[in-house]
C-alpha positions in Angstrom: -17.2 -2.8 28.0 -18.9 -4.0 31.6 -20.7 -7.4 32.2 -24.0 -5.4 32.3 -23.3 -4.2 28.6 -22.1 -7.3 27.0 -25.0 -8.9 27.9 -27.2 -6.7 27.0 -25.8 -7.1 23.1 -25.6 -11.1 23.8 -29.4 -12.0 22.5 -28.6 -9.8 18.8 -25.5 -12.0 18.2 -26.8 -15.1 19.1 -29.8 -14.1 16.8 -27.1 -13.0 14.0 -25.0 -16.4 14.7 -28.3 -18.8 15.0 -28.9 -16.9 11.0 -25.9 -17.2 9.7 -25.6 -21.0 10.8 -29.1 -21.6 9.7 -27.8 -20.5 6.2 -24.7 -22.7 5.6 -26.6 -25.4 6.4 -29.8 -25.0 4.3 -27.4 -23.6 1.0 -26.0 -27.0 0.8 -25.5 -26.1 -3.1 -23.0 -23.7 -1.5 -22.0 -25.7 1.1 -18.7 -26.1 -0.1 -17.6 -22.9 -1.0 -19.1 -21.6 2.0 -17.3 -24.0 4.6 -14.0 -23.0 2.1 -14.6 -18.9 2.6 -14.8 -19.8 6.4 -11.5 -21.4 6.9 -10.1 -18.5 5.0 -11.6 -16.1 6.9 -10.0 -18.2 10.1 -6.7 -18.4 8.4 -6.2 -15.2 7.7 -8.0 -13.2 10.3 -8.1 -15.7 13.4 -11.8 -14.8 15.3 -12.3 -11.9 14.5 -12.3 -12.4 10.7 -14.5 -15.8 11.2 -17.3 -14.3 12.9 -17.0 -11.5 10.1 -17.7 -14.0 7.8 -20.2 -15.8 9.4 -22.3 -12.9 9.4 -22.1 -12.2 6.1 -22.9 -15.6 4.7 -26.8 -14.7 5.7 -26.7 -13.2 2.2 -25.4 -15.7 0.4 -22.5 -16.1 -2.0 -21.5 -13.5 -4.5 -19.0 -13.9 -7.1 -16.5 -11.3 -7.5 -18.0 -10.6 -11.3 -22.0 -10.3 -9.0 -19.9 -7.7 -6.7 -18.7 -6.0 -9.7 -21.7 -5.7 -11.8 -23.6 -4.9 -8.5 -21.7 -2.6 -8.4 -21.0 -0.6 -11.9 -25.3 -0.7 -11.5 -25.1 1.1 -7.9 -22.7 3.6 -8.7 -24.7 4.5 -12.5 -27.7 5.3 -10.2 -26.2 6.9 -7.1 -23.9 8.7 -8.9 -24.4 9.3 -12.3 -26.4 12.0 -12.0 -24.8 14.0 -10.0 -21.2 13.9 -11.9 -23.1 14.8 -15.2 -24.5 17.9 -13.1 -20.5 18.2 -12.2 -19.8 18.3 -15.6 -22.3 20.8 -17.2 -21.1 22.6 -14.6 -17.7 23.1 -15.3 -17.0 26.5 -16.7 -13.8 25.2 -18.3 -13.1 21.8 -18.5 -9.7 20.3 -19.6 -9.5 18.0 -22.3 -8.4 15.1 -22.1 -6.1 12.4 -24.9 -6.3 8.7 -24.2 -3.5 7.4 -26.1 -3.8 4.1 -27.6 -1.4 1.8 -29.9 -3.2 -0.9 -31.3 -2.1 -4.2 -33.5 -4.1 -7.0 -35.1 -6.7 -6.4 -31.5 -9.4 -9.0 -32.2 -12.3 -7.6 -33.4 -15.1 -7.7 -30.2 -12.3 -6.6 -28.2 -11.4 -3.6 -30.4 -15.2 -2.2 -30.7 -15.5 -3.1 -26.7 -12.2 -0.8 -25.9 -13.9 2.0 -28.6 -17.4 1.8 -27.2 -15.9 2.3 -23.5 -14.3 5.6 -24.5 -17.0 6.6 -26.2 -19.5 6.1 -23.6 -17.3 8.3 -20.7 -19.9 10.9 -18.9 -17.4 13.5 -19.8 -17.3 14.6 -23.4 -14.2 16.5 -23.6 -11.5 14.0 -24.5 -9.3 13.2 -27.9 -8.6 9.9 -28.9 -5.4 9.5 -30.4 -5.2 5.9 -31.7 -1.7 4.7 -33.9 -1.8 1.1 -35.5 1.4 -0.5 -35.6 0.5 -1.8 -39.1 -1.9 -4.8 -37.9 -2.1 -7.3 -40.7 -5.5 -7.6 -40.0 -7.8 -5.8 -42.0 -10.5 -5.5 -39.7 -8.6 -3.4 -37.4 -7.6 -0.3 -40.2 -11.4 -0.4 -41.3 -12.8 -0.4 -37.6 -10.6 3.1 -36.6 -11.1 4.7 -40.1 -14.6 4.4 -39.5 -15.1 5.0 -35.6 -13.0 8.3 -37.4 -15.4 9.3 -39.6 -17.8 9.6 -37.2 -16.4 11.2 -34.3 -14.1 13.8 -34.7 -12.9 13.3 -31.2 -10.9 10.4 -32.7 -7.2 11.3 -34.4 -5.4 8.5 -36.5 -2.0 7.4 -37.2 -1.3 4.3 -39.7 1.7 2.7 -39.3 3.2 1.0 -42.4 6.2 -1.2 -40.2 5.6 -2.9 -37.2 7.8 -1.0 -34.6 6.6 -2.1 -31.2 4.0 -0.9 -28.5 6.2 1.8 -28.0 7.0 3.6 -31.2 3.2 3.6 -31.6 2.3 5.1 -28.2 5.1 7.9 -29.2 2.7 8.1 -32.4 0.0 8.2 -30.8 1.4 10.8 -28.6 2.2 13.2 -31.5 -1.3 12.9 -32.8 -2.4 14.7 -29.3 -3.2 18.0 -28.9 -4.6 18.3 -25.0 -2.9 19.4 -21.5 -3.5 16.2 -20.1 -2.8 12.4 -21.6 -3.7 9.1 -20.1 -3.0 5.9 -21.6 -5.0 2.8 -22.5 -4.5 -0.4 -24.2 -6.2 -1.7 -27.2 -8.2 -4.5 -26.0 -9.3 -2.5 -22.0 -11.7 -0.6 -21.0 -12.6 2.8 -19.3 -15.0 2.9 -16.5 -17.9 5.5 -17.2 -16.8 7.7 -14.9 -12.9 7.8 -15.5 -12.1 10.7 -17.4 -14.7 12.6 -15.4 -12.0 11.5 -12.4 -9.4 12.5 -14.4 -10.8 16.0 -15.5 -11.3 17.1 -11.1 -7.6 16.1 -10.8 -6.5 18.3 -13.2 -8.4 21.2 -12.6 -8.2 21.3 -8.4 -4.9 19.1 -8.0 -2.5 20.5 -11.0 -1.0 16.7 -11.5 1.9 15.7 -13.4 1.1 12.3 -12.8 -1.5 10.5 -11.4 -2.9 6.7 -11.6 -6.5 4.5 -10.6 -7.2 1.3 -9.2 -8.5 -1.3 -11.6 -10.0 -5.0 -11.8 -8.7 -7.4 -14.2 -11.0 -9.6 -15.9 -10.5 -12.4 -18.4 -9.9 -12.5 -21.7 -13.7 -13.7 -22.5 -14.5 -9.8 -19.9 -16.8 -12.6 -17.9 -14.8 -13.1 -14.7 -13.8 -10.8 -12.4 -9.5 -11.9 -11.7 -8.6 -9.6 -8.9 -9.4 -6.4 -7.8 -6.3 -3.9 -7.6 -6.4 -1.1 -4.6 -3.3 1.0 -4.7 -2.3 3.3 -1.9 -1.3 6.5 -2.1 2.2 7.4 -3.9 4.7 5.3 -2.4 8.8 5.7 -4.0 9.8 2.3 -2.3 7.1 0.1 -2.7 7.6 1.7 -6.9 11.2 0.5 -6.6 10.7 -2.9 -5.5 7.2 -3.5 -7.2 5.5 -1.6 -10.3 2.4 -1.0 -8.4 1.1 1.5 -10.9 -0.8 -0.1 -14.0 -3.9 1.8 -14.8 -5.1 4.1 -15.5 -2.1 6.7 -15.5 -2.2 9.3 -17.0 0.8 12.3 -17.4 0.7 16.1 -17.7 1.5 16.1 -22.0 4.5 18.4 -21.3 6.0 16.4 -18.8 5.5 13.4 -20.9 6.7 15.2 -24.0 10.2 16.5 -22.1 10.7 12.7 -21.1 10.6 11.8 -24.8 7.4 9.7 -24.2 8.2 5.5 -24.0 11.7 4.8 -24.6 11.5 2.8 -28.1 14.7 0.6 -27.2 12.4 -1.2 -24.3 10.5 -3.9 -25.9 9.4 -5.2 -22.1 9.0 -2.8 -18.9 8.9 0.3 -21.1 5.7 1.3 -18.9 7.5 0.9 -15.9 10.5 2.6 -16.8 8.0 5.9 -18.4 6.3 5.9 -14.3 9.5 5.7 -12.8 11.2 8.4 -14.9 8.0 10.6 -14.3 7.9 9.9 -10.6 11.7 11.7 -10.6 10.2 14.9 -12.2 6.9 15.2 -11.0 5.9 17.5 -8.4 2.5 16.4 -7.9 1.6 12.4 -8.0 -2.3 11.9 -7.7 -3.9 8.2 -6.4 -8.0 8.6 -7.7 -8.9 5.7 -5.3 -11.5 4.1 -7.4 -11.8 1.4 -10.0 -11.7 3.2 -13.1 -10.2 0.5 -15.6 -11.0 -2.7 -17.1 -7.7 -4.9 -17.1 -8.0 -7.4 -19.9 -5.5 -10.2 -19.0 -4.1 -12.7 -21.4 -2.0 -16.0 -20.8 0.0 -15.1 -23.5 0.7 -11.4 -22.8 4.1 -10.3 -22.3 4.9 -10.6 -18.8 3.5 -14.1 -18.6 5.2 -15.4 -21.9 8.4 -14.2 -20.8 9.0 -13.7 -17.4 12.4 -14.2 -17.4 13.1 -11.5 -19.5 11.1 -8.6 -17.7 12.7 -9.1 -14.5 15.4 -9.1 -16.5 14.9 -5.0 -18.1 13.2 -4.2 -15.1 16.1 -4.9 -13.4 17.9 -2.8 -15.8 15.5 0.0 -15.2 15.7 0.2 -11.8 19.5 0.3 -11.9 18.9 3.5 -14.2 16.5 4.9 -11.8 19.1 4.8 -9.0 21.2 6.1 -10.8 19.8 9.0 -12.3 17.9 10.4 -8.1 22.1 9.1 -6.8 21.2 6.4 -4.8 24.0 4.1 -4.4 23.0 0.2 -4.8 22.7 -2.6 -6.6 19.4 -4.4 -7.6 18.4 -8.0 -7.1 15.0 -10.2 -8.3 12.7 -10.5 -5.4 11.1 -13.3 -3.9 8.5 -13.4 -6.9 8.1 -12.3 -10.3 8.4 -8.6 -10.6 9.8 -8.1 -7.6 12.8 -6.4 -6.9 15.1 -6.1 -4.0 17.1 -2.9 -4.5 19.9 -2.7 -2.2 21.6 0.5 -1.3 25.2 1.0 -0.2 25.9 1.8 3.2 26.7 5.1 4.0 29.6 5.9 6.8 29.6 7.5 10.0 26.1 5.4 10.9 25.9 4.4 14.5 22.4 2.8 16.3 21.5 2.8 20.0 19.4 0.1 20.5 17.2 1.2 23.6 14.9 -1.7 25.2 12.9 -0.9 28.1 12.3 -3.6 30.7 10.8 -4.5 34.1 12.0 -8.0 35.7 11.7 -10.7 32.5 15.4 -11.6 33.0 15.0 -14.5 30.6 13.1 -12.4 28.2 16.0 -10.1 28.0 18.6 -12.9 27.6 16.9 -14.2 24.4 16.3 -10.6 22.7 20.2 -9.6 23.6 21.3 -12.9 22.7 19.7 -13.0 19.6 20.4 -9.3 18.9 24.3 -10.7 19.6 24.1 -13.8 16.8 22.2 -11.8 14.0 23.6 -8.1 13.5 27.1 -8.0 11.6 30.3 -6.7 13.6 30.4 -4.2 10.4 27.7 -2.2 11.9 28.3 0.2 14.5 25.5 -0.3 17.3 25.0 0.1 21.1 22.5 -2.0 23.4 21.4 0.1 26.1 18.8 -1.8 28.5 16.7 0.1 30.6 16.0 -1.4 33.8 13.0 0.0 35.2 12.7 -1.0 38.9 13.3 -4.2 38.6 13.4 -6.2 41.5 13.4 -10.3 40.8 16.9 -11.5 41.9 17.6 -13.5 39.0 16.9 -10.6 36.4 18.6 -8.4 38.7 21.6 -10.8 38.5 21.6 -11.4 34.7 21.5 -6.9 34.1 24.7 -7.1 36.3 27.0 -9.7 34.0 26.0 -7.7 30.3 29.0 -4.6 31.0 30.4 -4.0 28.8 28.6 -5.3 25.9 25.4 -3.9 27.2 25.1 -0.4 28.6 21.9 -1.0 31.7 21.0 2.4 32.9 18.1 2.1 35.8 15.4 3.9 35.6 12.7 4.9 38.3 9.2 6.0 38.7 5.9 5.4 37.5 5.4 3.2 33.8 5.2 5.6 30.7 6.4 3.5 27.9 7.0 7.7 26.3 8.9 8.9 29.2 11.1 5.7 29.3 12.2 6.2 26.3 12.6 9.9 25.8 14.6 9.5 28.8 16.8 6.7 27.7 17.8 9.1 24.6 18.7 11.8 26.9 20.8 9.9 28.8 22.9 8.9 25.2 25.7 11.1 24.5 24.8 13.5 22.1 25.5 13.2 18.3 26.9 9.6 18.9 23.4 7.7 17.3 22.3 8.3 13.8 19.5 6.3 14.6 18.2 4.9 17.2 16.0 1.5 17.8 13.6 1.1 19.8 12.7 -2.5 20.9 10.5 -4.5 23.1 12.4 -7.0 25.6 10.1 -9.7 24.3 11.6 -9.3 20.2 13.6 -12.3 19.2 16.0 -12.2 16.3 16.3 -14.7 13.7 18.2 -14.3 11.0 21.4 -12.4 9.9 21.2 -9.1 8.1 17.8 -7.7 9.7 18.9 -4.5 10.8 21.3 -3.8 8.0 18.1 -4.2 6.2 16.3 -1.3 7.8 19.4 1.0 8.0 19.7 0.8 4.6 16.4 2.2 4.3 16.5 4.8 7.0 19.9 6.0 5.9 17.6 7.5 3.2 17.2 11.4 3.9 13.6 11.3 3.5 12.8 7.9 5.5 12.3 8.9 8.9 11.5 5.4 10.3 11.5 1.9 9.3 9.2 -0.9 11.0 10.1 -4.7 10.7 7.9 -7.8 10.0 6.9 -9.2 13.6 5.7 -12.8 13.6 4.2 -14.9 16.5 6.5 -17.1 18.0 4.8 -20.0 16.1 6.9 -18.2 13.1 4.4 -18.6 10.3 1.7 -16.2 12.2 2.3 -12.1 11.5 1.9 -10.2 14.0 2.8 -7.0 12.9 2.8 -5.8 8.7 2.8 -2.0 9.3 0.0 -0.2 11.2 -3.2 0.8 10.0 -4.7 3.9 11.3 -8.2 4.6 11.9 -8.6 0.4 11.5 -11.2 -1.0 14.4 -11.8 3.2 14.7 -8.2 4.0 16.1 -5.4 1.7 14.6 -4.2 -2.0 14.5 -1.6 -3.6 12.9 -1.8 -5.0 9.1 -2.0 -9.0 8.3 -2.4 -9.8 12.2 -3.3 -13.3 12.6 -2.5 -14.0 9.0 -0.5 -17.7 8.7 2.2 -17.6 6.1 3.0 -20.8 3.9 6.2 -22.6 5.1 8.3 -20.8 3.0 7.2 -17.2 4.5 6.8 -15.7 1.3 2.7 -14.7 0.4 2.5 -12.6 -2.5 -0.9 -11.5 -2.3 -2.5 -8.2 -1.3 -0.4 -6.8 -4.1 2.8 -7.7 -2.6 2.4 -5.9 0.5 4.0 -9.1 2.3 7.3 -9.6 0.5 7.9 -5.5 -0.9 9.2 -2.7 1.6 6.5 0.2 1.1 5.3 3.5 3.2 2.9 2.8 5.6 1.3 5.7 8.2 2.6 4.1 11.2 4.4 1.2 12.4 5.0 -0.5 15.9 7.3 0.4 18.3 7.9 -2.9 19.6 10.9 -3.0 16.6 11.1 1.2 15.5 14.2 2.1 13.5 14.0 5.8 13.7 16.4 8.7 12.5 17.7 10.7 15.4 17.3 13.7 13.9 13.7 12.8 13.4 13.4 12.2 16.8 14.4 15.5 17.7 13.0 17.5 15.2 9.5 16.1 17.0 10.0 16.3 20.3 10.5 12.6 20.7 7.2 10.5 22.3 4.5 12.4 23.7 4.5 11.5 27.2 0.5 12.2 28.2 0.1 9.2 26.1 1.9 6.8 28.6 0.8 3.3 27.2 -1.2 3.2 24.4 -1.0 4.3 21.3 2.7 6.4 21.9 4.3 4.9 19.0 1.0 5.7 16.2 1.6 9.1 17.6 5.4 9.5 17.4 4.9 8.0 13.6 1.9 10.4 12.5 4.1 13.6 13.6 7.0 12.3 11.6 4.7 12.1 8.7 2.9 15.2 8.9 6.3 16.9 8.6 7.5 15.3 5.6 9.5 12.0 6.4 8.4 8.6 5.2 8.1 6.2 7.4 8.8 2.1 5.8 7.5 -1.5 6.9 10.4 -3.8 5.3 9.3 -7.6 5.5 13.0 -8.2 4.6 13.9 -7.7 8.6 11.9 -10.4 9.8 11.9 -10.8 14.2 9.5 -12.8 16.5 7.5 -11.1 18.7 6.6 -13.5 21.8 2.9 -11.5 22.5 0.9 -14.4 23.2 -0.8 -15.6 19.9 -3.8 -15.9 21.7 -4.3 -12.3 22.9 -6.7 -10.9 20.4 -8.7 -7.5 20.1 -11.4 -8.9 22.5 -14.9 -6.8 21.1 -15.2 -3.4 23.4 -12.4 -4.0 25.2 -9.9 -0.8 25.8 -6.6 -1.6 27.9 -5.7 2.0 28.4 -9.0 4.3 27.4 -7.2 7.5 28.9 -4.5 7.2 26.1 -6.8 5.9 23.2 -9.2 9.3 24.6 -6.5 11.2 24.3 -4.9 10.3 20.9 -8.2 10.4 18.9 -8.5 13.7 20.2 -5.8 15.0 18.4 -6.2 12.6 15.4 -9.8 11.9 14.6 -9.8 14.4 11.6 -7.0 12.5 10.2 -8.9 9.6 10.9 -11.9 10.6 9.4 -10.4 11.7 5.8 -8.7 8.3 6.0 -4.9 6.2 6.6 -3.6 7.5 2.4 -2.1 3.8 2.8 -5.3 2.1 3.3 -8.1 1.6 0.1 -11.6 2.8 1.2 -12.8 0.0 -0.7 -11.0 -2.5 2.3 -13.0 -3.6 5.4 -12.0 -1.4 8.0 -13.2 -4.1 10.8 -10.2 -6.7 9.5 -6.7 -6.5 9.3 -6.0 -8.5 6.5 -7.2 -6.5 3.1 -11.1 -7.4 2.7 -12.7 -5.8 -0.2 -16.1 -4.4 1.3 -19.4 -5.5 0.0 -20.6 -4.0 -1.3 -18.1 -1.9 -2.6 -18.4 1.9 -1.8 -20.0 3.9 -3.9 -19.3 7.8 -3.9 -19.6 11.3 -5.7 -17.1 12.9 -3.7 -13.9 11.1 -4.5 -11.2 11.8 -1.6 -8.0 12.1 -3.7 -4.6 10.9 -2.4 -2.1 13.6 -3.5 2.1 13.8 -3.1 3.2 17.0 -3.4 6.9 17.0 -3.6 7.1 14.6 -1.1 4.8 15.3 1.0 1.2 13.6 1.7 -2.4 15.1 1.5 -5.6 14.7 0.2 -8.3 16.6 -1.6 -11.6 15.8 -2.1 -14.1 16.9 -5.0 -14.9 20.5 -5.0 -17.7 22.2 -6.6 -17.2 22.9 -10.4 -15.4 25.7 -11.7 
């Protein structure tokens, strides 16, 4: 951005700043809250997040409950009429079954659940309720009364309490619909929920689908959390049961699986979702809040945390056996997080490629840290690409590296993509199963990081694995994956977010502690299968400096490989912490233009791992205010390992 342009925008920015500061000073009732919000913004996202939070102050504080109720009212007003018209236009509307197991449900919660089903805008449903021998007389009375008044409600009234899995399976036995969703006896569906399911059933033919949800307090008065989920992420699911509500299944598949495992008193839903995902050909994510999950301090997940962990570990071990992945499962860094450790496959060898021009001290730090942290059992070769270095001290150091490090001399204009492609071409054909592209300012700080990455990258459908990178202060995140489309083009997740002293932050659905799928990772430390690299033709050398790594990732993704971000591989990136993203400044505009010319349509549809309810000009999963309302929902599809999108089509 030119100086003239900056000066032209300065008065508007100053007016916004003055208005926000004036509101901050006048609103004494919320001063502490507002200051806390500003402090959190600064901690999470640095100067860009602080500026964004200051501008939002002028709108006044909104509680999560206020935001949610405003969104619900706005959605009903702006989208409700069009959705009702779409329902009326459906020529063959699919019938959707809702399975509900009940047991001693408090009367107000039971009535609220039933009312949320009856108030669905989509009328073609069947409510299958199996009561698990409730001792409270109001449960049977209410259920029988509602069933008498609505023929769409089918009941099974058990005589013996046999647990939630058995009750759910009894409800499944009542089902006469081709598609089924699960609803807990004290939770709520949003009015459009079954319409969104029916849309997907008609247009996507899913085996398994899931939505996002809102966690509410037991009394329903408070919103505790918005849960925004990504497109289907198998590795994420193995490390954290991120799919909870709303979840739906093709009824035939659910019956073929035998329903819920009645031998499990805990983690039976996690087990079912894993088993369904193994058999599913099409898995759909509905990126909309369709479910209100009422949380209780005495629920099984809270009350029996140790039993949940043990049961889920056994569930995951059986899952790995069924899909042919050898390894073990350990508890993760926090409750309900898990760490699969895959058995290393024989014959693997990694080429670590480090380009540099001078900077001998940085290179020494990098190479010494690699030697100190990579186990001797892991076969790897370090290749230093000396790009026309002229510094005598650096050249003298490079001359000492043989035979432990191979030094190759490269000459020509700086082109990051061309240098890495050239380096790969110099390697003996077929010698390496993987390439680790590594910046010269990377420092490994913990043993086992490359072993973690390679254990993931050995899976045949994983094309790339990226590491968690920290700034030199060891507490501030520099890279936690790449969001394609952030700030209009691409930016690192978690950038400038400060971690606690133990570096365990389970916020944001555990994205900083659980390995999960992303659309891209940085090539500052990127492990890639050699066959994937060759299949896509390596880096695009027309992108000399900027976004060559993101382009490499997207072309890999398009070919059906998964890309993973692994927080268990943590390294330092000695990039300046003060080098933020200056608004309007682009150090490589030609590369940016070329990247956007190729990928703008993909960006317009949206990164499948970035939720549309998040603010795209923020790096730390900030919820947009107000929440977006849209009649046309861009569903995220996973078909036999390939990602896709589907938007609402005209009703059929």
